[in-house]
RODREN-251133 format. One record per atom (N, C-alpha, C, O): residue number from 0; residue in three letters; atom name; x, y, z. Coordinates in pm, 1 decimal. Example, Ala and Ser with C-alpha at 12.3 -4.5 7.8 and 13.67 -1.06 7.14 Angstrom:
// residues 2
R   pos   code   site          u          v          w
R     0    ALA      N     1319.0     -569.0      780.0
R     0    ALA     CA     1230.0     -450.0      780.0
R     0    ALA      C     1320.0     -330.0      780.0
R     0    ALA      O     1423.6     -331.9      846.5
R     1    SER      N     1285.0     -225.0      708.0
R     1    SER     CA     1367.0     -106.0      714.0
R     1    SER      C     1290.0        3.0      787.0
R     1    SER      O     1340.9      113.8      803.9
//
This chain:
// residues 60
R   pos   code   site          u          v          w
R     0    MET      N    10227.6     8058.8     9101.1
R     0    MET     CA    10344.8     8171.7     9167.4
R     0    MET      C    10278.9     8312.5     9068.0
R     0    MET      O    10293.9     8430.5     9099.6
R     1    LEU      N    10205.3     8263.0     8944.6
R     1    LEU     CA    10134.4     8431.2     8889.2
R     1    LEU      C    10071.0     8495.6     8978.1
R     1    LEU      O    10126.1     8593.5     9028.4
R     2    GLN      N     9930.2     8454.3     9022.8
R     2    GLN     CA     9888.9     8507.3     9166.5
R     2    GLN      C     9925.6     8594.6     9209.9
R     2    GLN      O     9886.6     8710.8     9221.8
R     3    LYS      N    10075.9     8493.3     9260.2
R     3    LYS     CA    10157.6     8613.1     9378.3
R     3    LYS      C    10235.4     8679.4     9319.5
R     3    LYS      O    10293.6     8763.3     9388.1
R     4    THR      N    10268.3     8672.7     9180.8
R     4    THR     CA    10337.9     8807.2     9134.3
R     4    THR      C    10207.5     8881.4     9102.2
R     4    THR      O    10197.9     8949.4     9204.3
R     5    ALA      N    10115.9     8908.5     9037.9
R     5    ALA     CA    10018.5     8983.6     8986.0
R     5    ALA      C     9998.2     9024.2     9091.6
R     5    ALA      O     9975.6     9143.0     9068.5
R     6    LYS      N     9983.5     9000.6     9270.4
R     6    LYS     CA     9915.5     9006.6     9428.0
R     6    LYS      C     9989.5     9148.1     9410.0
R     6    LYS      O     9934.5     9258.1     9413.3
R     7    LEU      N    10192.2     9109.0     9380.6
R     7    LEU     CA    10273.1     9199.8     9431.7
R     7    LEU      C    10310.9     9312.8     9360.6
R     7    LEU      O    10371.2     9409.6     9406.8
R     8    VAL      N    10257.3     9290.4     9198.7
R     8    VAL     CA    10228.0     9383.4     9078.1
R     8    VAL      C    10101.0     9538.1     9157.4
R     8    VAL      O    10113.3     9652.7     9200.6
R     9    SER      N    10008.6     9451.9     9136.9
R     9    SER     CA     9927.4     9488.4     9201.7
R     9    SER      C     9920.0     9615.0     9357.2
R     9    SER      O     9873.5     9727.5     9375.7
R    10    LEU      N     9980.1     9533.5     9422.7
R    10    LEU     CA     9951.2     9663.6     9536.4
R    10    LEU      C    10077.7     9793.0     9546.9
R    10    LEU      O    10086.1     9898.6     9609.6
R    11    LEU      N    10174.6     9712.5     9440.3
R    11    LEU     CA    10289.8     9893.7     9389.2
R    11    LEU      C    10227.5     9978.6     9331.3
R    11    LEU      O    10264.2    10096.2     9330.3
R    12    SER      N    10088.8     9922.8     9253.6
R    12    SER     CA    10034.3     9979.4     9132.4
R    12    SER      C     9979.9    10094.1     9236.5
R    12    SER      O     9990.7    10215.8     9221.2
R    13    LEU      N     9919.8    10026.1     9344.0
R    13    LEU     CA     9819.7    10109.8     9453.1
R    13    LEU      C     9890.7    10247.3     9529.6
R    13    LEU      O     9844.6    10347.7     9583.9
R    14    LEU      N    10037.3    10191.1     9501.1
R    14    LEU     CA    10092.7    10283.5     9605.3
R    14    LEU      C    10116.0    10346.7     9481.6
R    14    LEU      O    10137.2    10464.5     9510.4
R    15    ALA      N    10123.5    10332.6     9360.5
R    15    ALA     CA    10197.1    10446.7     9247.2
R    15    ALA      C    10088.3    10518.7     9310.9
R    15    ALA      O    10138.1    10599.4     9389.4
R    16    LEU      N     9967.8    10524.6     9311.6
R    16    LEU     CA     9849.4    10567.5     9319.9
R    16    LEU      C     9849.3    10704.7     9443.7
R    16    LEU      O     9780.7    10806.8     9446.5
R    17    ILE      N     9914.9    10674.2     9501.4
R    17    ILE     CA     9936.2    10661.6     9652.2
R    17    ILE      C     9972.2    10835.2     9686.5
R    17    ILE      O     9912.2    10936.4     9722.8
R    18    THR      N    10129.2    10785.7     9643.2
R    18    THR     CA    10262.3    10853.1     9705.2
R    18    THR      C    10244.0    10945.7     9585.8
R    18    THR      O    10305.6    11043.8     9627.4
R    19    PRO      N    10185.1    10990.7     9424.0
R    19    PRO     CA    10217.4    11146.4     9362.7
R    19    PRO      C    10146.6    11180.6     9384.9
R    19    PRO      O    10133.2    11292.8     9335.9
R    20    SER      N    10004.7    11124.3     9492.0
R    20    SER     CA     9893.0    11243.9     9509.7
R    20    SER      C     9970.0    11305.3     9660.2
R    20    SER      O     9942.9    11406.3     9725.2
R    21    LEU      N    10025.7    11249.0     9672.2
R    21    LEU     CA    10096.7    11309.0     9841.7
R    21    LEU      C    10223.1    11445.8     9764.4
R    21    LEU      O    10244.4    11565.8     9781.6
R    22    CYS      N    10275.6    11339.7     9681.8
R    22    CYS     CA    10339.1    11398.2     9649.0
R    22    CYS      C    10345.5    11557.8     9622.7
R    22    CYS      O    10445.1    11621.3     9657.2
R    23    PHE      N    10257.9    11606.9     9573.1
R    23    PHE     CA    10210.8    11684.0     9448.6
R    23    PHE      C    10084.0    11804.1     9630.9
R    23    PHE      O    10068.1    11925.8     9621.6
R    24    LEU      N    10036.4    11736.7     9733.5
R    24    LEU     CA    10028.5    11770.1     9770.7
R    24    LEU      C    10139.6    11878.3     9872.5
R    24    LEU      O    10123.5    11992.4     9915.8
R    25    ALA      N    10228.8    11801.5     9881.0
R    25    ALA     CA    10363.4    11834.1     9988.6
R    25    ALA      C    10454.7    11935.4     9854.8
R    25    ALA      O    10571.2    11962.8     9883.5
R    26    GLY      N    10396.6    11991.5     9703.9
R    26    GLY     CA    10481.9    12069.9     9636.7
R    26    GLY      C    10522.8    12016.0     9593.9
R    26    GLY      O    10599.2    12087.4     9529.0
R    27    PHE      N    10549.5    11879.2     9557.1
R    27    PHE     CA    10705.7    11885.0     9455.3
R    27    PHE      C    10608.3    11780.0     9283.7
R    27    PHE      O    10513.3    11706.8     9256.0
R    28    GLY      N    10673.0    11819.2     9251.1
R    28    GLY     CA    10605.9    11744.1     9132.4
R    28    GLY      C    10486.4    11875.2     9032.9
R    28    GLY      O    10404.7    11955.3     9078.3
R    29    ASN      N    10520.6    11850.1     8912.1
R    29    ASN     CA    10393.0    11910.2     8840.1
R    29    ASN      C    10269.3    11814.6     8802.0
R    29    ASN      O    10274.7    11691.9     8809.4
R    30    LEU      N    10157.2    11888.4     8760.2
R    30    LEU     CA    10019.3    11854.1     8808.3
R    30    LEU      C    10049.0    11734.0     8676.4
R    30    LEU      O    10031.8    11614.8     8701.9
R    31    PRO      N    10100.2    11783.8     8519.0
R    31    PRO     CA    10054.9    11688.6     8404.3
R    31    PRO      C    10142.2    11568.4     8477.4
R    31    PRO      O    10102.1    11452.5     8488.3
R    32    GLN      N    10271.2    11619.1     8526.1
R    32    GLN     CA    10335.2    11457.0     8535.7
R    32    GLN      C    10235.6    11341.4     8631.1
R    32    GLN      O    10189.1    11229.2     8611.1
R    33    ILE      N    10235.0    11433.6     8734.9
R    33    ILE     CA    10155.5    11320.9     8850.8
R    33    ILE      C    10039.3    11278.9     8780.4
R    33    ILE      O    10009.9    11166.4     8820.8
R    34    LYS      N     9957.7    11319.8     8690.8
R    34    LYS     CA     9851.8    11293.9     8581.2
R    34    LYS      C     9883.6    11165.6     8505.1
R    34    LYS      O     9797.5    11087.1     8465.5
R    35    TRP      N    10003.5    11152.8     8489.5
R    35    TRP     CA    10025.0    11018.4     8375.2
R    35    TRP      C    10101.7    10962.6     8506.2
R    35    TRP      O    10158.9    10950.9     8397.8
R    36    ILE      N    10145.5    10929.6     8589.6
R    36    ILE     CA    10136.2    10891.7     8699.2
R    36    ILE      C    10032.4    10778.4     8719.2
R    36    ILE      O    10005.7    10660.3     8696.9
R    37    MET      N    10003.8    10860.5     8759.6
R    37    MET     CA     9889.0    10772.9     8845.5
R    37    MET      C     9790.4    10737.8     8714.1
R    37    MET      O     9732.7    10629.1     8717.9
R    38    LEU      N     9766.0    10834.6     8585.2
R    38    LEU     CA     9718.0    10725.4     8509.8
R    38    LEU      C     9749.8    10564.9     8510.7
R    38    LEU      O     9672.0    10475.5     8544.1
R    39    THR      N     9880.2    10552.5     8466.9
R    39    THR     CA     9938.3    10433.0     8422.7
R    39    THR      C     9921.4    10349.9     8522.7
R    39    THR      O     9905.8    10232.5     8489.0
R    40    ALA      N     9918.6    10386.8     8701.2
R    40    ALA     CA     9934.1    10290.5     8766.3
R    40    ALA      C     9797.7    10240.3     8831.1
R    40    ALA      O     9771.2    10150.3     8910.7
R    41    THR      N     9700.4    10363.4     8744.6
R    41    THR     CA     9551.8    10346.8     8735.9
R    41    THR      C     9584.2    10189.1     8672.9
R    41    THR      O     9609.3    10085.4     8734.3
R    42    ILE      N     9573.9    10212.8     8536.0
R    42    ILE     CA     9611.7    10068.0     8458.2
R    42    ILE      C     9700.6     9934.1     8487.7
R    42    ILE      O     9700.5     9814.8     8457.3
R    43    VAL      N     9754.4     9999.7     8543.0
R    43    VAL     CA     9870.4     9836.4     8593.1
R    43    VAL      C     9716.0     9756.4     8664.2
R    43    VAL      O     9673.9     9643.1     8640.8
R    44    TRP      N     9645.3     9884.2     8773.6
R    44    TRP     CA     9592.8     9778.4     8924.0
R    44    TRP      C     9481.9     9726.8     8824.8
R    44    TRP      O     9497.9     9606.3     8805.3
R    45    PHE      N     9387.4     9772.7     8763.8
R    45    PHE     CA     9345.5     9725.0     8692.0
R    45    PHE      C     9317.7     9631.2     8591.1
R    45    PHE      O     9208.0     9609.3     8539.7
R    46    ILE      N     9443.7     9568.4     8562.5
R    46    ILE     CA     9491.1     9420.9     8478.4
R    46    ILE      C     9573.8     9349.0     8542.0
R    46    ILE      O     9625.4     9243.7     8504.7
R    47    THR      N     9589.9     9413.8     8655.0
R    47    THR     CA     9627.3     9288.4     8809.0
R    47    THR      C     9577.8     9272.3     8890.2
R    47    THR      O     9583.4     9175.5     8966.2
R    48    ALA      N     9530.0     9343.3     8893.8
R    48    ALA     CA     9435.5     9329.9     9033.3
R    48    ALA      C     9293.3     9212.3     8997.9
R    48    ALA      O     9302.5     9113.0     9070.1
R    49    PRO      N     9210.6     9209.8     8934.4
R    49    PRO     CA     9093.7     9043.7     8861.0
R    49    PRO      C     9227.7     8892.5     8835.4
R    49    PRO      O     9194.8     8774.3     8826.6
R    50    MET      N     9374.0     8945.8     8828.5
R    50    MET     CA     9452.7     8830.3     8791.8
R    50    MET      C     9433.4     8795.5     8933.2
R    50    MET      O     9540.0     8734.0     8931.0
R    51    TYR      N     9391.1     8778.3     9061.4
R    51    TYR     CA     9449.2     8755.9     9185.6
R    51    TYR      C     9297.5     8743.8     9255.8
R    51    TYR      O     9290.4     8657.2     9343.0
R    52    MET      N     9194.9     8807.7     9233.0
R    52    MET     CA     9090.4     8834.9     9273.6
R    52    MET      C     8996.3     8729.0     9249.3
R    52    MET      O     8937.4     8687.0     9348.9
R    53    TRP      N     8966.7     8671.3     9126.2
R    53    TRP     CA     8935.5     8602.7     9033.0
R    53    TRP      C     8935.4     8425.1     9125.2
R    53    TRP      O     9039.5     8363.8     9149.0
R    54    LYS      N     8792.1     8373.7     9162.9
R    54    LYS     CA     8812.5     8282.5     9206.4
R    54    LYS      C     8850.5     8169.6     9081.4
R    54    LYS      O     8813.3     8192.0     8966.2
R    55    ASN      N     8931.5     8041.7     9118.3
R    55    ASN     CA     8964.0     7932.5     9082.3
R    55    ASN      C     8805.4     7809.7     9031.0
R    55    ASN      O     8821.5     7702.7     9089.7
R    56    ASN      N     8686.9     7808.4     8952.1
R    56    ASN     CA     8650.3     7697.2     9006.2
R    56    ASN      C     8647.5     7570.1     8904.0
R    56    ASN      O     8564.6     7486.4     8868.2
R    57    SER      N     8755.1     7595.3     8882.6
R    57    SER     CA     8766.0     7427.3     8763.8
R    57    SER      C     8802.8     7356.2     8853.5
R    57    SER      O     8810.0     7237.0     8823.7
R    58    ASN      N     8839.6     7393.9     8992.2
R    58    ASN     CA     8887.8     7246.7     9119.0
R    58    ASN      C     8721.5     7199.2     9129.1
R    58    ASN      O     8706.7     7084.6     9171.4
R    59    SER      N     8647.7     7243.3     9109.2
R    59    SER     CA     8509.4     7160.7     9223.1
R    59    SER      C     8443.4     7121.1     9052.6
R    59    SER      O     8338.3     7058.2     9040.1
//
């Protein structure tokens, strides 16, 4: 269950990385706000991605 939640949060953070940059290119939002959103999404991704990417070798 934790791995599924981590995967969902990780994918949402990747979406949060892509969306602000596209909005900025389209002329919406200001640069400092976009930078904070993308920094936060990057930190969230680095925390959640290893939770589901690492293999659990305790079963073997």
